[in-house]
N, C-alpha and C positions, 0 to 999 in steps of 0.2 A: 457926473462922477461915476466911474465904472466900478462895479462891485462884483465879487464872485464868492461862491461858497468855498470853505476851506478844503473840501474834498476835491475841488476842481483845480487846485493850485498845482502847477507842474512840479515834478520832483526836483528838477535842476534849478528852480527859481530861487533867487536869493531874497529872503524875507527881511524887510526893514521895519523899524518901529518909528512912528512919527513923534512929533513933539507932544502931542496930546494922547499918545498911547495907541493910536491906530496902526494896525498891521497892513502892510502893502508890499507888492512886488512890482517890478517894471515889465511891461509888455509893449514892445515896439516903441520904447522910449517914453511911455506914459504910465502913470501910476494906476494900479488896479488894487482896490482895497479888499481885504479879506474879511468876510463876515461869517457868523455861525447861523444865520437865518437865510432863507430863500429870498431873493430879491423881489420886491413887490413895487411896481410903478406907483407913483403918487398922483399921477395925472388922471383926470376923469374926463369923459367925453359928454358934453352937453349940447344937445341939438338946439339951435336958435329957433325960436318960435317965429315962423314966417307967415306970409299972407296965405299961401297954399294950405298950410297946416290949419290955420284958423278957418278957412273955407271948408275943409274936410270935416272938422269938428262941428261946424254949424250945420252941415248937411246931415251928419249922423244924429245930431240932436233934434233935427226937424222931423225925422222919421219915426 
């Protein structure tokens, strides 16, 4: 879902109101939702614990 801050909405954009009250406009035929907050990604990066990482930790613990 594409979101943008209300200050970045183009002046000539036609603003629509959705069924549940969300404000949006169309950019290149796709909906862009208007928010009053800065967009913050919800994904987090987690490194998988692999054999090399275990090896390095064991070497560090042995010193």
